[in-house]
C-alpha positions as CSV (number, residue, x, y, z in Angstrom):
1,M,-98.3,-141.4,-174.0
2,T,-97.0,-144.9,-174.0
3,L,-95.7,-145.9,-170.5
4,N,-93.4,-148.8,-169.9
5,Y,-94.8,-151.5,-167.7
6,I,-94.7,-155.1,-166.8
7,R,-97.7,-157.3,-166.2
8,R,-97.4,-160.6,-164.3
9,G,-99.6,-163.1,-162.6
10,A,-103.4,-163.7,-162.6
11,G,-106.3,-162.8,-160.6
12,K,-107.6,-159.4,-159.3
13,P,-105.6,-156.6,-161.0
14,L,-103.1,-154.6,-158.8
15,L,-101.3,-151.5,-159.8
16,L,-97.8,-150.7,-158.3
17,L,-96.4,-147.1,-158.5
18,H,-92.8,-146.3,-157.5
19,G,-91.3,-143.2,-155.9
20,L,-89.2,-140.3,-157.0
21,G,-86.1,-141.3,-158.8
22,S,-87.0,-144.9,-158.9
23,S,-88.6,-147.4,-161.3
24,L,-90.8,-150.4,-161.5
25,K,-87.8,-152.5,-160.3
26,T,-88.3,-151.2,-156.8
27,W,-90.9,-153.9,-156.5
28,D,-88.7,-156.8,-157.4
29,L,-88.5,-158.3,-153.9
30,I,-92.2,-158.6,-153.6
31,L,-93.4,-158.8,-157.2
32,D,-93.4,-162.6,-157.6
33,E,-95.2,-163.2,-154.3
34,L,-97.9,-160.7,-155.3
35,A,-98.1,-162.1,-158.8
36,S,-98.9,-165.6,-157.3
37,Q,-102.2,-164.2,-156.2
38,R,-102.8,-161.0,-158.3
39,D,-102.6,-159.7,-161.9
40,V,-99.8,-157.2,-161.1
41,I,-99.1,-154.2,-163.3
42,A,-96.0,-152.2,-162.3
43,L,-95.4,-148.9,-164.1
44,D,-92.4,-146.8,-164.9
45,L,-93.9,-143.3,-164.4
46,P,-93.3,-140.6,-167.0
47,G,-89.7,-139.5,-167.1
48,F,-88.5,-142.5,-165.0
49,G,-87.3,-146.0,-165.9
50,Q,-88.0,-146.6,-169.5
51,S,-91.0,-144.3,-169.9
52,P,-90.8,-141.0,-171.9
53,A,-90.9,-137.8,-170.0
54,L,-93.9,-135.5,-169.8
55,N,-93.8,-132.2,-171.8
56,G,-94.1,-129.2,-169.6
57,E,-95.2,-129.5,-165.9
58,V,-94.1,-132.5,-163.9
59,S,-96.2,-132.7,-160.7
60,I,-98.5,-135.0,-158.8
61,P,-101.5,-133.7,-160.8
62,T,-99.9,-134.3,-164.2
63,L,-98.6,-137.7,-163.2
64,A,-102.1,-138.6,-162.0
65,D,-103.5,-137.5,-165.3
66,A,-100.9,-139.8,-167.1
67,V,-101.7,-142.8,-164.9
68,T,-105.5,-142.2,-165.4
69,D,-105.0,-142.2,-169.1
70,F,-103.0,-145.4,-168.9
71,L,-105.7,-147.1,-166.8
72,T,-108.4,-145.9,-169.2
73,Q,-106.4,-147.2,-172.2
74,H,-106.0,-150.6,-170.7
75,Q,-109.6,-150.8,-169.2
76,L,-108.2,-150.9,-165.7
77,L,-110.2,-148.0,-164.0
78,G,-111.1,-149.1,-160.5
79,I,-107.9,-151.1,-160.0
80,D,-106.5,-151.6,-156.5
81,A,-103.4,-149.5,-156.2
82,V,-100.2,-149.5,-154.1
83,G,-97.6,-146.7,-154.1
84,N,-94.4,-145.9,-152.2
85,S,-93.0,-142.5,-151.3
86,M,-94.0,-140.1,-154.2
87,G,-96.0,-143.0,-155.7
88,A,-97.8,-143.3,-152.3
89,R,-98.8,-139.6,-152.6
90,L,-99.8,-140.3,-156.2
91,V,-102.2,-143.1,-155.2
92,L,-103.8,-140.9,-152.6
93,E,-104.4,-138.3,-155.3
94,L,-105.9,-140.9,-157.6
95,A,-108.2,-142.1,-154.8
96,R,-109.1,-138.5,-153.9
97,R,-110.3,-137.9,-157.5
98,G,-112.8,-140.8,-157.3
99,N,-113.6,-143.6,-159.8
100,V,-110.0,-144.1,-160.7
101,V,-108.7,-146.7,-158.3
102,G,-110.2,-149.1,-155.8
103,A,-108.5,-150.2,-152.6
104,V,-105.4,-148.2,-151.8
105,V,-102.2,-148.9,-149.9
106,S,-100.0,-145.8,-149.5
107,L,-96.6,-146.7,-148.2
108,D,-94.7,-143.8,-146.5
109,P,-96.3,-141.1,-148.6
110,G,-94.5,-137.8,-149.3
111,G,-96.1,-134.4,-149.3
112,F,-97.0,-134.1,-145.6
113,W,-93.8,-132.3,-144.4
114,Q,-94.0,-128.9,-142.7
115,G,-91.6,-126.2,-141.6
116,W,-88.0,-127.2,-141.6
117,Q,-88.9,-130.6,-143.0
118,V,-89.5,-129.1,-146.4
119,A,-85.9,-127.8,-146.7
120,Y,-84.5,-131.0,-145.3
121,F,-86.5,-133.2,-147.8
122,Y,-85.5,-131.0,-150.7
123,Q,-81.8,-130.7,-149.9
124,S,-81.2,-134.2,-148.7
125,I,-82.8,-135.8,-151.8
126,R,-81.1,-133.4,-154.1
127,L,-77.7,-134.1,-152.7
128,S,-78.4,-137.9,-152.6
129,A,-79.2,-137.8,-156.3
130,Q,-76.1,-135.9,-157.1
131,L,-74.1,-138.5,-155.1
132,S,-75.8,-141.3,-157.1
133,R,-74.7,-139.7,-160.3
134,L,-71.1,-139.4,-159.1
135,I,-70.8,-143.0,-158.1
136,Q,-72.4,-144.6,-161.1
137,P,-69.1,-145.9,-162.6
138,I,-68.2,-147.7,-159.3
139,L,-71.7,-148.5,-158.2
140,P,-71.6,-152.4,-158.4
141,P,-68.7,-152.9,-156.0
142,L,-70.1,-150.2,-153.7
143,V,-73.5,-151.8,-153.3
144,G,-71.9,-155.3,-153.2
145,N,-70.0,-154.4,-150.0
146,P,-72.2,-154.4,-146.9
147,I,-70.3,-151.5,-145.3
148,S,-70.6,-149.1,-148.3
149,R,-74.1,-150.3,-149.0
150,T,-75.0,-149.4,-145.5
151,L,-73.6,-145.9,-145.9
152,L,-75.4,-145.4,-149.2
153,L,-78.8,-146.6,-147.9
154,A,-78.7,-145.2,-144.4
155,Q,-81.0,-142.4,-145.3
156,F,-83.6,-144.8,-146.7
157,S,-83.4,-148.1,-144.8
158,A,-83.6,-149.0,-141.1
159,H,-81.2,-151.9,-141.7
160,P,-79.5,-151.2,-145.1
161,W,-76.9,-154.0,-144.7
162,T,-79.7,-156.5,-145.1
163,V,-81.0,-155.1,-148.4
164,P,-79.9,-157.4,-151.2
165,A,-77.2,-155.9,-153.4
166,G,-79.3,-156.3,-156.5
167,A,-82.1,-154.3,-155.0
168,A,-79.8,-151.5,-154.0
169,L,-78.2,-151.5,-157.4
170,N,-81.6,-151.0,-159.0
171,E,-82.4,-148.1,-156.8
172,F,-79.2,-146.2,-157.4
173,R,-79.2,-146.9,-161.1
174,A,-82.5,-145.0,-161.3
175,F,-81.8,-142.3,-158.7
176,L,-80.4,-139.6,-160.9
177,P,-81.0,-135.8,-161.2
178,T,-82.7,-136.0,-164.6
179,P,-84.9,-133.1,-165.8
180,S,-88.0,-135.0,-164.8
181,F,-86.5,-135.7,-161.3
182,T,-85.6,-132.1,-160.8
183,K,-88.9,-130.7,-161.9
184,L,-90.8,-133.1,-159.7
185,L,-88.6,-132.6,-156.7
186,D,-89.2,-128.8,-156.9
187,S,-93.0,-129.4,-157.2
188,L,-93.1,-131.9,-154.3
189,A,-91.2,-129.6,-152.0
190,Y,-92.5,-126.2,-153.0
191,G,-95.6,-126.8,-155.1
192,S,-99.2,-126.9,-154.0
193,P,-99.8,-129.1,-151.0
194,Q,-101.6,-132.4,-151.3
195,Q,-105.4,-131.9,-151.1
196,G,-107.3,-134.3,-148.9
197,A,-110.6,-136.1,-149.2
198,P,-113.8,-135.8,-147.2
199,V,-114.7,-138.5,-144.7
200,G,-116.6,-141.4,-146.3
201,S,-115.2,-140.9,-149.8
202,I,-112.4,-143.5,-149.8
203,P,-113.8,-146.7,-148.1
204,N,-110.7,-148.9,-148.3
205,L,-107.5,-147.0,-147.6
206,V,-104.5,-147.9,-145.5
207,I,-101.4,-145.7,-145.0
208,G,-98.4,-147.7,-144.0
209,W,-95.5,-146.0,-142.3
210,G,-92.0,-147.1,-141.3
211,R,-91.2,-146.2,-137.7
212,Q,-87.6,-145.4,-138.7
213,D,-88.5,-143.4,-141.8
214,R,-85.8,-140.6,-142.2
215,I,-87.3,-139.2,-145.4
216,C,-90.8,-138.7,-144.2
217,P,-90.6,-138.9,-140.4
218,P,-93.5,-140.7,-138.7
219,S,-94.8,-137.5,-137.1
220,Q,-96.1,-136.6,-140.6
221,S,-98.7,-139.3,-140.3
222,K,-100.8,-136.9,-138.2
223,L,-101.3,-134.5,-141.1
224,A,-101.8,-137.4,-143.6
225,L,-104.7,-138.8,-141.4
226,K,-106.1,-135.3,-141.0
227,R,-106.4,-134.9,-144.8
228,F,-107.5,-138.5,-145.4
229,P,-109.7,-139.3,-142.4
230,D,-110.9,-142.6,-143.9
231,A,-107.4,-144.0,-143.7
232,H,-106.2,-146.7,-141.3
233,L,-102.6,-146.2,-140.2
234,H,-100.4,-149.3,-140.2
235,W,-97.0,-149.0,-138.5
236,F,-94.0,-151.1,-139.8
237,S,-91.5,-151.8,-137.0
238,N,-87.8,-151.8,-137.8
239,C,-88.5,-150.2,-141.2
240,G,-87.4,-147.1,-143.0
241,H,-88.8,-145.3,-146.1
242,F,-89.0,-148.4,-148.3
243,P,-91.1,-151.2,-146.7
244,Q,-90.8,-153.3,-149.9
245,L,-87.1,-153.4,-149.2
246,D,-86.9,-153.5,-145.4
247,V,-89.9,-155.7,-144.6
248,P,-91.0,-157.4,-147.9
249,A,-93.0,-160.2,-146.3
250,E,-95.0,-157.8,-144.1
251,T,-95.5,-155.5,-147.0
252,V,-97.0,-158.3,-149.1
253,A,-99.2,-159.5,-146.3
254,L,-100.5,-155.9,-145.8
255,I,-101.2,-155.4,-149.6
256,L,-103.0,-158.7,-149.9
257,A,-105.1,-158.1,-146.8
258,V,-106.2,-154.6,-147.8
259,T,-107.0,-155.6,-151.4
260,D,-108.9,-158.7,-150.2
261,G,-111.0,-156.5,-147.9
262,R,-109.9,-158.5,-144.8
263,Y,-107.5,-156.0,-143.3
264,S,-107.9,-155.6,-139.5
265,P,-106.5,-152.4,-138.0
266,Q,-103.6,-152.8,-135.6
267,F,-104.8,-153.3,-132.1
268,P,-104.3,-151.7,-129.7
269,V,-104.3,-148.7,-131.9
270,P,-100.7,-147.5,-132.2
271,S,-100.0,-144.1,-130.9
272,L,-99.6,-141.4,-133.4
273,V,-97.1,-139.7,-131.1
274,Q,-93.9,-141.5,-132.2
275,P,-90.6,-141.2,-130.3
276,S,-89.1,-138.0,-131.6
277,I,-86.3,-138.5,-134.2
278,S,-83.5,-136.1,-133.2
279,V,-82.1,-133.8,-135.8
280,E,-78.8,-135.7,-135.5
281,K,-80.5,-139.0,-136.4
282,I,-82.5,-137.3,-139.2
283,F,-79.2,-136.3,-140.8
284,I,-77.5,-139.6,-140.5
285,G,-78.2,-140.5,-144.1
286,L,-77.1,-137.1,-145.4
287,S,-73.8,-137.3,-143.4
288,A,-73.2,-140.8,-144.8
289,A,-73.8,-139.5,-148.3
290,V,-71.3,-136.7,-147.8
291,L,-68.7,-139.2,-146.5
292,V,-69.1,-141.4,-149.5
293,V,-68.7,-138.4,-151.8
294,G,-65.5,-137.5,-150.1
295,L,-64.2,-141.0,-150.5
296,V,-65.1,-141.1,-154.2
297,L,-63.5,-137.7,-154.8
298,A,-60.4,-138.6,-152.7
299,F,-59.7,-142.0,-154.2
300,G,-61.7,-142.2,-157.4
301,G,-60.4,-139.0,-158.8
302,K,-56.7,-139.7,-158.4
303,K,-54.7,-139.9,-161.5
304,K,-52.4,-142.9,-162.1
305,P,-48.8,-142.0,-161.7
306,Q,-46.9,-141.5,-164.9
307,T,-44.3,-144.1,-165.8
């Protein structure tokens, strides 16, 4: 399979993997800065962006197979790797397999939800993708307005009004309920859980987590560290599910430090017990999405009066 990708910069190779319903454009805010010090390869995963879809099963294992084939084809096995959301779980899977990637930065990984969080993840993401499909015709003015952009991104960002309109537009252009999206969403929520790795098997692994993540709440970091005991946990303050959008400068600094082998764990060690996120706050993004859908249906669907 031929995957769409961009390659920019020079130096030590670095792989970037996007999340569910996204594309390589999710890295636009940090790509140039990384490329000033790295040979950056950003992929459109199969079925997303401009890459063809997989035939049959779409899951973390099959995506990992496709990425491994890409790295083998381009003689990039052992490359340092960064992923966000579903892509963050994907780089963990690649690291777990051994001899595929080097240093790993996993930003707000999915796959560590339990109990009611599974249904919340599935339903909120499904409804958000349906919303994104509905608003495609009027997307540019919606993301161009700070108020409507805040409503649209409230589920994903800690301060959505500060996310550049172009970055928001890229995300919602890609966030659509395509066949690959639907298959992968089902697999992520209700498929096999992410397997872990024994202690001592992944020497350079950092999991970054936004303290205001409403897709994968910070409490999920406990299970992530249990399954990947070699990992250091790095907290992003004032950050939601997309560090590359909310705190781009800190994200670049973390990636470069980890892949240079000079990352120093946060000290004092941040508590794993985060302030609880109430159910009401968890559903802020979903409520905002419903509100926007109502506005679109109420005003966008009106017929012009006949003359």
